[in-house]
N, C-alpha and C positions, 0 to 999 in steps of 0.2 A: 504494500500500500504505500502510495505518496501523497505528500500534501504540497498545495501550492504554498509560494511564499507568502501569499496573503495571510492563508489559515495559518502558518508557523508564525507568524506576527502577532495574530490576534492570541495566539493559545499558546505560546512560549515553545513552540515547536511539538506541541500534541498533536496526533492527526484528529483531524476534524472529519473530512470527507475525501472519499477519494478523487485524486484530481482529474479534472474532466480532460476528454482527450482533446490533443491541439484543434482549434477548429480550421475547416477549411478553406483554403484562400479565398479572400474575398471576389466577388466578378467584378471585372474592371467596369468603374462608373461608365454609364453609356453619357455621350455627348453629342452637343449638335453644334453645327458651325452656321454662323450667318454673318450678316452684315447691318449695323447701325450707321446712318450717316456715313457710309462709305467704308467705315472701319470694320475690318473683319474680326470677329471675337467667337471663341469657342467655349461654350457654358455647359453645366449639366443639362441634361434633358428633363423639361418641365420648369425651367426657369422662365419666370414672366420677362418679358421684353422689357418692361420699366424697371426690373431689378438689372438686367444686363445691361441697361444704359448708364445705371447709377455706378455701375462697375467701371464703366469707361469714364465716367466724370462728365458724361451728358445728361444734363438737367431737363426733365419732363414735367410742366404742372399738373399738379394734383390736388385732390381734395379728399376723397373718399379713400385711397389707397394708403394703407398701413402695413408695415411690414411682419406685425404679430395679428394682424387679423387676415380672416378669409379674401380672397378678392372678392369685390362686388360692382365695379362697374358702374357704380352708382351717379356720379356727378358727371362725367364724360369729357370731363376736363383734358385729360390727358391722352387725347386723339392724336393719333400718328398715320402717316401713310404706308400700307404694306403692299410689298408685290411677294409674292409665293409660287413654287413650283407646284403646276398642277399632276394631272394623272400623267399626262403626255410629256412631263419633265420642263415643259417652257414655263418661264417665269412669265406671270401676269399681274395685273395689278386688282387687288380686292377693289370690291365695286364702292365700298364706303369707306372713309377712316374707323379705324378702331382702337379701341380702347385699351391701352398697354399695361393696364393693371392687372387685366382677364385675359391678356393673349400669351400663349406658353411660343418662347421661340422653335422654330422648325429648321432643318436644316435646309440651306439654300435660300432660305427668305432674306428679302433686302426691307429694312426699315428705314423710314425717313420721318425724322421726327421735323418739330417746327423751326428747325436751325436750317434744314436744307429741303424744304418742301413748302411751297407757298398754299397747297391744299391744307395740310396739318395746320399751319398758320392759321389759317381762314379760320377752319372748325373750330381752333381754339378760342377765336376771337369770337366768334359766335355762341358759343357755349357761355362766356364769360359775360357777354351781353344779356345772355337769358337769366343768368344768376342775378344780375344786377338789378331787372327789370322791378322786382319787387324789394330789392334790398334796400330798407334803411339806409341813406349815407349819413351815419350818426359817428362816425369814426371818432370825432374829438371826445364823445361821452363815452364809447364804448370802452367795456375791460379789455378789449382785444387789440385796441388801439397802439400799433407801435411795433405788436408782433403777432402780426395778422397776415397768414398767407393770401387772404382774398384781397387783402389792401397791395400784398408784394406782387400777386399775380395781376391784378388789373391792370397796372403798371407796367408790368412785362410781356403780358399776353393778352391785353385789352384794347377796347377801342379809346383814343383819345378824348372822345367827347360821345354822350351819351343821345340817342334818337328817342327816348321814351319819353313821352309828353304827357301819359294819362296818370290816373291817381294810383298810387301804389295802394297793394294790399295791406291791410293793418290786422292786427288780433290785439283783444285784451295782452298787457302785460305786467308784471312778468307771472309766469305760473309757478305757485311753489311745489315744485316735483317732491321737495322735501324742506325740512328748515334750513338746509345746507343749501341747495342747488335750486337755482333760479334759472328757469325758461324764458327767453323771448323769441319766439317762433319767428317774427317778422324775418328775424336775420339768420334763419337758418338754409342752408343751401342744398340739405336733402342729401348729405354724404352719408348718414347712417353709420356713422363710426360709433355714435353711442350705442344705438340699438345693437351694433353687432359687437360693442366689448360686453355689455350687461349680458348678451346671450353665449358668446362664445369665450368669453374669459371669466366672468364673475358667476355667471348662470343666474343672477338676479334679474329677469326680463321685467323691466317696468315701465317702459317708453318703446312707443313704436311708431310706424307711420299710420296716419288717420287719412282716410278720405282720400279724394282723387282731384286730378286735374288742378285747376287753380287753388282749390281750399284742400291739397295735400298737405300735410302738417306733422311734424315730430310733436307728441303730447303723451302724457300719462295715459296708464292704460281706461280707456271707457268703456265700459261694458255695453251700453248701447252702440258703439260705434265698430267695435272690435268683438264684440261677444265673448269676451274674457269671463268665464266662469266661478273664477275661484273668489275668496272672499280677501280680505283685506288680512295680510299674515299679521300673527302674534309680533308685536315688537315696532310694527310699522307706526310711522308717525301719523296722529290724525288732525294735524293742521291744514290737510287739503282735501278740500270736498270735490275737486274737477275730476278724480280717476284713482287710481289705485296708488298710492303714496310709495316713496321709494324708501326701503328700508335697508339698502345695500352697506355693508363695511367699505367698500371699494368707489362710491359714487364720485368722488373727487378726480378720478381719474376719466371721467368722461368730459370733465372740463377742461382737462388739459389737453386733451387730443381733438377736441372739439376747433376745427380750423377758422370758426368764426366766433363770434362774441353770442352766440345762442346761448349755451350753458355758462353758467356764471356762479362764482361762489357768494354767497349771502356775506361770509365775513370779509372777503376782501373787495367788493362791490362798490366800486367808484372810489378807493381809498389812494390809489397811486397809478402811474404811468412806467410800462417798463424802462424809459429813458432816463427816469428816476430812481431806479432802484441798483443797488451793487451786487451782484451776484456769487455766492461762494456755495463751492460744492461742500455736502457734508453726509452724515451718516446718521439714519433716526435712531433716537435713545429708547423706545419704546418697546422694543421687542429683540429677540436674539437672532433674527432675520437680516439684520446688519445692511437694512435698505439704504441705496445711495439715494439721496436726494440733494436739492439745490435752495439755500438757503439766501431769498432776495430780501434786503434791508435798506433802510432808507435812514440818514441820522441817526445812525445809533438803535433803529426801531425795525424788529422784524415784521415783514409785512406781509409775505405770503412764504409758503414750501412748496415744493412741485417734485415731482420724482425725477431723479436722475437716470441715466440711460447707462446702465450694467447688464449686460446680457449675463454675465455668470450668476447674477444674484436677482435682484428682482425685474429684471428687463428692464421695462419703462412703466413699472407700476408700483404703487405704495397703497397701503389703506388709510382711509380717512382719518385716523389717529395720528399717521405718521403726518400725513400733508396739514391738517388744522391743528393739532393740541399742541402749541409751543408759546402761548401765552404765559404758561406756568413759570417759564424762565424769567418772565419782566412782571412778576404779579406784587401788588401793592405790599405783600409781607415778606418782601426780600429783605434778607439780612445784608448789610451792607460793610459794617465794622464790627470788629470784636467786641464782644460783650463779656463781663465778669460780676459775679453775684457777690454783692455786699453780704457778709454774714455780719446782722447785730449781736453785741454782747448778751442780748438777752437768749440767744440761742434759737430764734426764729429764723424764716430760710430765707428772707431778705430778698431784695430785686436785682434783676440785672441790669446794670449801667454800661455805657460805651466805655471801651477802653482802647489805647493804642495797644499795635499788635505785640509791643516789647512787654506791654503790662500783662497782656494776653497769655503770653506765651511763658512768661516768669510763673504768674499765679497757676497756670497749667501744670508745670513743670512741679513746682511745688506739691502741689494736689496729688501726682501722679507718683512721685517718690514716698509720700506718706501712704496711699493707697498700695505701691507694692511692698510695703514692710508690714502692710494690714491684711496682705493675703494674697495681693497680685491684683493685675489688671487684665481685664476682658476686652477686645477687640471685635467690635459689629461692624463691619465696613459697608452692610448691605449690599442687594445685588444689581445695582444701576452704576455703579464706577466704573471708568474706562479701566484698559489693562496694565498702562503705568499706574493710575493710583491704587489699584489693587495691590500690586507690586508693591507700593509703599507704605500700607497698611502691613502687608505681609513681613516685610523686613522691619518695619517699626517696632511689632509685637516679638520678633524673635531678638531684635538687636539690642533695640532701647529698654524692652519692658521684660524681656528675657522670659516670655513664654509662648507656648504655643495654644494658648486659648484665643483663637481666631476663628470667627466663621461669616461666611456673606450670606448664608442660607436665612434671609430674612422671612420664613414662609415655614409651613409644615416640613420637616424632613426627618430623617431616619439615621441611624449607623449603618444599617444597610445600604443607605445610597451614598454616605461617604466611602464605604469600600468599593462600591460599584465604580463611582466617580476615580477613584483613585485607579482600578482594575483597568476598566475600559475606556474611559473618557481622557484623563490626563494624559497629555503629550501626543495623542494619537490625532493630529489637525488632518481634515481633510481624506479621512477614511470613507465617509459617505458625503456626498455634494448633491447640491441641488442637481447637477447632470446627470449624477446617479438615478435621482427620483425621476428624470424625463426619461430613463431608459429603462427603469425597472419594470418587470413584468406582475409585481406585487408588492405593495407597501402594506404592512399591517402597523396599525397605531395602537397604542397603548398606554392609557394615561393621558391622553393627548388630544385634545378635540381642535382639529387643526386650524378651522376657519376663528374660532375663539383666539385661542392662544400663539398662533403661528399664522399671521395671515398671508404673508407671501407663500411660505410653504402649501398652504391650502391651494392657493392660484397655481402653482407650478404642479402641484397634484392632479388640480383639474385639466390644467393643458395637457398632462400624460394619459389621463383617463379619455379627453376627448379626442386626442392625435393619435395615441400610441395603442390606446385600449388597455391600459394597466388596471388591473384589480385592485381596489382598495378595502382594505378590512379593518373593523375597530372591535377591539376589547372595549367594551363601555357596557353601561345600565340602561342606554337608550339609543335610539339613532337620531342624532341631532339632524337640523336641516342642512347643515354644513355636509353632514355624511350622505343625505339623500341627494344634495348637488353632485356629489362624487362618483353617485351612482353605487356606493359602499353597500358593503356588505358588513351586518353585524353580530358578532360573538357575544351574544349577551352575557355580561357578569354581573350580578350584584357587588355593591362595594366591597372589598375585602376579600372575595373569589377570582380575581385576577390571576393569580398563581396558580390555581386548579384549574382554568380554562386555558392558561398557557401551555401547563403540561398537558393537558388534554388535546392538543394539536399534534397527533401522532396519525399514522398512517392505517393504525388498527382502531382510531377511535371510534366510540359508539355512534357519535352523533355525525350525520353527513357532511355539515356544515365544518366540522374540524378536521375531518379528513380531506374535504377539500381544501381548508386552508392550507394543511400539511404538503399537498400536493403541489399548491403555489409557492409556498415559502422554500421548497426544494428546487424550484426553477433558478437557475442560474440567474444573479442580478438582482435577487429579491432583497427587501430591506426591512427592517423593523425599526421603527423608530418608538421609543419610549420618552415620555414626558414629566415634567418632575411631580406630576401627581401620583405616580408610580411609588413615590418614596414612603408614601404613608399606607399602600397595601402591602403587608408583611409578605414578603417571599414574592413580589410580583417582578423584581428588577433579576432576583437570583434565577428566576424562572425564565425569562427572557434570555440571560446567557445560556440558559441551559438550552432554549429553544434554537437560539443562533447557532451554536456547536451542533447540536442533530440534524437541523435542516441546511446549513451552509449558507443560509441568509447573513446580511449584514447587520451590525445593530448599531445605532448612533442613539443619542442623546439630545433630547430638544426641550430647553429650558422657556420660561416666558421672558425672563429681564435679559437686556441688553447688556449687562454685566457678567452676568453667572458663568458664561463658559472663560472669560477672561479670568475671573477669580480662581477659576480650578488651575488653569493654568500660571497663575501669577502664585498661588499658595496660600490663598486665603480660607483655607481650611484646616481644621485640627489636627488631622491627621498627614497633610500633605503640604511641601515645601515647594518653593517655583520651580517649572520644569517638570512637576509630576514625581518630585524625588518623596520618596515615602519618610516620614519624621522617624519610623522605626528602624531605619537602614543608616547604620554608623556610617556608612560609607558615603551617603549620601548627605549626612550631616558635616563630612569633613569635607567634602566636595565644595559645599556651599560657605562653609566656613572660610576656607580658602578664597573665594571670590569677594566675601564680603569685609573679608580682613580681621576677622574676630579669632579668638581661641577656639571655643567652642559653641555649640546652640544647644537649646535647651531639648533634651533627649525625648521626654514623657509627651506622648501624644496630648492634645489638648481637649478641651469639653467643648462640644458643640453650642450652637445657638442656644438651645431651649435649657441645656446645663449650664451657660454662661450665665441666664436670665434667673435661674434658680439659685445659682450660686450667688448672683450680685444679691437677691431677695434675703437670703438666710445670714449673709454678712460672710461668707466663705471669701467672696472676692471683696477688694477694698476699692475699686474702682474700675470704669468704663469709657471707653473710646469708642464713640459712636456715629458713624459716618451715613446720615441720612436714612434712617430705618425708621419705619411707623408701625410703632405697636400694633395697630387694627390689622398690619399683616401678619401676625404673629399667632400660632395655634390659641395662646390664652393672654389676650391683651391686656385683661385686666390684671394679670401674673405679672406681665411685665411694664405695666404702669405702676406697679406695687414695688417691683425690683427698682425701676429708675428713681423712685422716691426714697427709697431706704440705701441705696446703694451708699457707700463713704464718699468718691469724688465721681464726677459725672463730666465728661468732655464731649462736645457733638460740634461736629462738623456737617454744615448744613447750606443749602442753597435760601430756603423760606423758613420762617419761624413754623414750629411744629409743636406737637407735644411734647419730644424731647427737648427741645427750646426753654418750655415751662421750669422742667425740672434739673436744666444743667447749672453746673458751675462755672463753666466757661464756655463760649459759644464762639466758634471760630468758623469765619465766614469762606465760603469756596465758590469757585464760579461754576455756573452751568455748562453743559456741554456747548452752547453757541459761543461762548464767551473764552475758549480754552481750544487747544489742539491736543490730541488723543488719538485713543486706539478702541475700539469694540472689535470683540472675538465673535462670530456668528457662532450658530451651533455646530456648523462645520467644522468649527476652529481655525476658520477664515480671518486672518487680520484685515480690519476696516478702518486705516488711518482715516483722519478728519482735521483739516485746518481749521483756525481760530475765525471764526465770521465777523464779531463786533469787535472793536478796541474798546478794554476796558482794565480797570486797575485790578480786578478779581483775579485771587489765586486759585491755581488747580489744587486740589485735594494735596498730590505729590510735594508740592512748593509747600503747602502748610505744615505737612508731617515732617518735613525736612527742618521746617524752623524750630517746632515744637521737639524734635530731636535733638537738634542744636542746645535748646535750651537745657535739656537733659543732659546735656556734656556728652552726645554721640553725634560723629559726623554719619548722616545717613546717605550723603553723596548723591543725593536724588534733588539737586535744587534747579535743575533744568530738565526739560524732554530729551535733551542729548545726552544728560548723565544717565536716565533711566535706560533709554535705548542702548548706549553702550554697553550697561550693566546687563543686559537681558541680552544681549548678541554673545557676550562675553559667556553668560549661564549656559545657553544651549538649553538641550532638552537631556532627562535622565535615559541613560542607555543601560542602565543595571535592572536588577531583578524588581520586578513592579511586585504590587498588592496581589493577593489571591482573590479569584472571583469569589463574590458573596454567595453564601448558602445557608440563607434564611430560609427555615421552615414556614409554610403557609400558617397562617391564624385560622383556627377553627370559626368558622361564621357564627356570630353570638344568636341565642335564642330569642326570638322576637315578639315580647309579651304583648298581648290585646293592646291596640292602642298605640302601639309604638310603631316604626320603621326605620332602615337603616337609611342613612344621610348620603346622598350623593350630591357632589357639587362641584362647579368649576366656573371659572371667570368668563364673564362677557368679555369681547374688545372694548366696547364701550359702557363704562361702568363709573361708580363713583371714587376712581381714583384719582390723587393728587394732582398727576400730570395732567389730566384733563380739566382742571380748574380755570375761568375766564373763557371758556367755550359753549356759550350756550346754544349756539348753532349746531355746534356738534352734537352736545347734550339729547337736542331734540331727535336725533336719527338713532339714539340706543335703542334697544331692544325693552319692553316692556317686562319687568320681573314679572314671572310667575312662577306657581309650584307644580311640577310635575309628578303625578303619580298614575299607578295602572288602576283600569277600571275596578278590578276586584279590589282592591285598597279604597279608592273613592267609596264605593257601596258599603265596605266596613266601616268606614268612619261616618258615612251619612252624608257627603257631600255631593253635589252635582257638579258638573262641569262648566267652570265658569264662577262657581260660588268661591267665597273665602274661606281658606283652609288655615287654621293656626299650627305652625311647629315650633314646638316648647322643648325647653330643656331648663335645668333648676336654672340657669343666669336668666332666660327671658324668653320671648317669645317673637317669631315673625308670622305676620298674618299676609298672605297674598292668593290673589285669584289663583284657581286650581284649573289645570290643563289636563285632561284624561290623555294619557299618552300609552301607547304602546312599551311596554317595560316590567319587570319583573314586579310580584306583589309585594308589599311589604317593604317598598324601596320608596324615599320622597327625594327629588332633586331640586335644588333650589339656587340662582345665583350667587355665587359668593361675595359677592362686594357690587351691589347695585343698590340704587335708592331704596330703601325700604326692605333690603335683605342683605343685612352685614352678618355674614353667617359667624365667623368667628367672634366679632365683637359680641353678639347678641347671644349666639347660642354658644360660646368658646368650645364647636366641635369642628371636625375634619371628617371627611369622607370615610365611611364605615363607623361613625360613632351613631349608637340608636339616640332617635328623638321621639317624643311625644306628637301625635296628630288628634286635631280635632277640629269640628267646626269653627270658623272664626266670624268676629265680630262683622257687622254688614258695612262698618265703614272701614273695613281692612287694614286696621292702625297694628301698628307696629310697638309693641312694648319691649321695655328692657334693654332698648340701644344704649351703648356708652354714647 
C-alpha cells in the first residue's frame, strides 16, 4: 500500500487510503483560430468573441456583459460585423450585426468591431440612441455620475446630438426594493445584470423584467404581473408594499454591477461624487473569508465600500455586511485618548479620566506587576485582531507576563477544539482553498451554516453547485434556506449528536443518505468543512478527523471572525506558540526563545478563555489584559461580567467604549482596521495584507503592546509593522512533531423531560453585533428572529405556527414567533444574537443545552435580558 504525499503530510506518514492510479494524460485543449479587426488569434473553443477581443486589447462597448454572469445579449451595445465560413467553406457576411457577448468564436471567422467596420459603428450608435430615448439626462444628480459606463459610451459610441423631441417616459421614483436598495426605473437600460446576479449567483430572485414594449421595466416581484406564487419570506423587510421585498445578504452587489444609476444605496445616495473620493484597497474585517474591498473616503470620512476584484477569493462579490457595515469605526463612543481610573481613598471604584500615554503605560505597568505577584495575568485578545496584533499579544503574554494564559476564542470553545487546531489547522496553510471547493465533487458542512457564517464561501459553493454540479451536504438540525439554495442534502443531527452522525457515514450504514454521503466523500477531491460551532458538540471534531482519514476527503476549519485563523498561526492559544509550535514541546520552546532573545519560555500549557474568566473571578489570577472582547459573546456573559468586576487589575485595549471599559483600570485606545495597515488570515490560511486608508494618530494594537511592554522593562521589538514582519519571517513554521489528533468521545444525548427541548442556535449574518452599529438601512434587511420547532414539538407545547413561543432557562426567557419547521422533535432553534434573541446573555446556554418551552405572551416580550 502506498500513500500520497498529501496524505502523509496530513497523518504524519500513516497510510490513509491507497494512492489513486496516475491520471490519464489530459486530452489536448481544442482551439479555434479566427481574426478580429485583421488580427489573427487562437483561443480555446467556446470562447466568446468579446472575451477574445479583450485578450487582444480591443475595446467593445457593452452594458449587459459581465464575466461572472451567463451571456444574455440583452443590451445589444456590443454589436460587431461578422463574416463566417459557410457549409461550402466560403466566407460570407452574416446578414445583421451580431452581439459579441453571446457569439462564440468559430474557426475561420472574421470579426470587425466598431474600430474597423462602419456598419458595426452605426449599429452601436443606433443602440445608444435607443437607450437614451427615455433615459433621464440627470447625470449631475445621479450617484453613478463620473463612473458611469453609459456616460462614457454615449461619448465614445453615441451620436453627438439627440434627435428625440418627445416627452420621455417616467416612473414614480424611487422604489424601495429594501431599506438598503433603491430603484430608479427610468434610468434602467434593461441589461438584466441585477436579475441575473440574483438568480445565478445569490439565488435570491427578487427582481425581474415586467410588462412589455415601452412599459417594460425592472421591478420587484409583482404577483399581478409576474404570477409569483410564494409569500414574503421570513425575514424580509415589510417596508415595501409594491412587491416582494428583497431579503438577500448580497443585494449591494447589484448596485455595484448596475452600469447606470438605476440601483442605488440608501446609505450613500446623494452623499458624494467619485471625483471627490480617494480610493484605498482593503480587506473586510467582518469574517474569515478575507474579501477584497475598496474603501472610498473623503476628508477623513469613509463614504462607501465596494467589492474588490480578486478571482482567488471573493471574485467581485461581497456581503452586504462587508459593504455597508463600516460606520462602527467612527462611532460617537470612539475612544481617542488613554483613560486611567482614579481610585479614591475610601476604596470605591472611582472614575476614568483622560491621561497621557506615558501616564497610562506607567499605571498599567504598575498594576500588571502587582497582578503577576498576585497570581498572574491572563490575556484575552479576542477574535477580530490582525495577524500582527495577535502575534504581539502572544509575545507579550510569554515574554513580558511570563504566562501561556492567552486565548483569542471569545466564544464557546472546548479543549477538544484546541487540540484539533493544534493538530490539523496550525501551520497548514492553503491545504484547502476556494479553488478546491470550485472543483470538489462533494462538500460536507459540519457545524457551519455557510450563508450566515461565511457569506463568500456560500457564493463560491453555489457557483460550484450551479456550474459543476457539486453536491453539498450538511450535518445540522434543520435545512436552512441557504442549504436549500445550494440544493443541499441534510444529514439530520440533533445538537450534540453530530459525532454519532459523522461516525455513521460509512459504506455499510443503515441509512441510505449516510451510505450516499460516504460514497460522495470517497470521491477524489471531496472536502469536509467544520465550523467553530462544532467545538461545543463533544466528539464532533474528533469524528470529523476520523471521517477524513477513512474517506480520503480533505478537512478544513472555517471560523466566523476575521482574526481567528491568524490567532492560531500567531500563537494566541494556551497550548500553541507562534507558527504552530506546541507549548509542551521543549524543542519548540527553545526554538522560539532563541528568536525572541530570552533564556526560556513558560512550559506549562495555559488556561482557555473560560478558565481564565473563572480564575479571574475566584481570584486565582491577579489581572487581565483584554483586547476588544464583548462579554455578551462568551458562553456565560454574567460570569464574565462578574470576573471583570472582581479581577484585581484590568487593562483594556479598545476602539470603542464597551462593558469592559466600564470595569477597566486602564484603557488604551487602538486603531480600527481603516486606520492601520495589517494582515488578516483567511480560513484557508491565506494572508490578506491591507494598507492604511485614513490618516490617523491612533496606534495599532502591536504598537500599544510594544509601549506597554517597554513600561514593564521588556523590549518587545514590535514597534513597527516592519519589525513584526521581520520577526514572523524569521520564525517561519514549525517542522517538528505536531499535537496528536483529538480523540474525544461523543457525549450521551441528554434525556429530554416533558416541556423541555435541546437548544440549537447559530448567528444570523446580520444580527445585533456591535460592528453593525450606525447602519439603520442595513439593519432593515436583517432576517426577522423566529423560533423554529417541529410540528410534533409545537403540538406538544400547545403553540400554533406564528404564535409566540417562550424559551426559558433559569437566567431568563426569550419569546419569539414560532415557525414550524421540518426538524427533529424536542429541538428548538433560536438565532444566537439578534434583536430580542440574545441566547447567551439571556439563557446562558449554547447548542446542546436543555431549555424549557411554553406558550409565550401575546406581546412577544423577552424577559431576563442583560
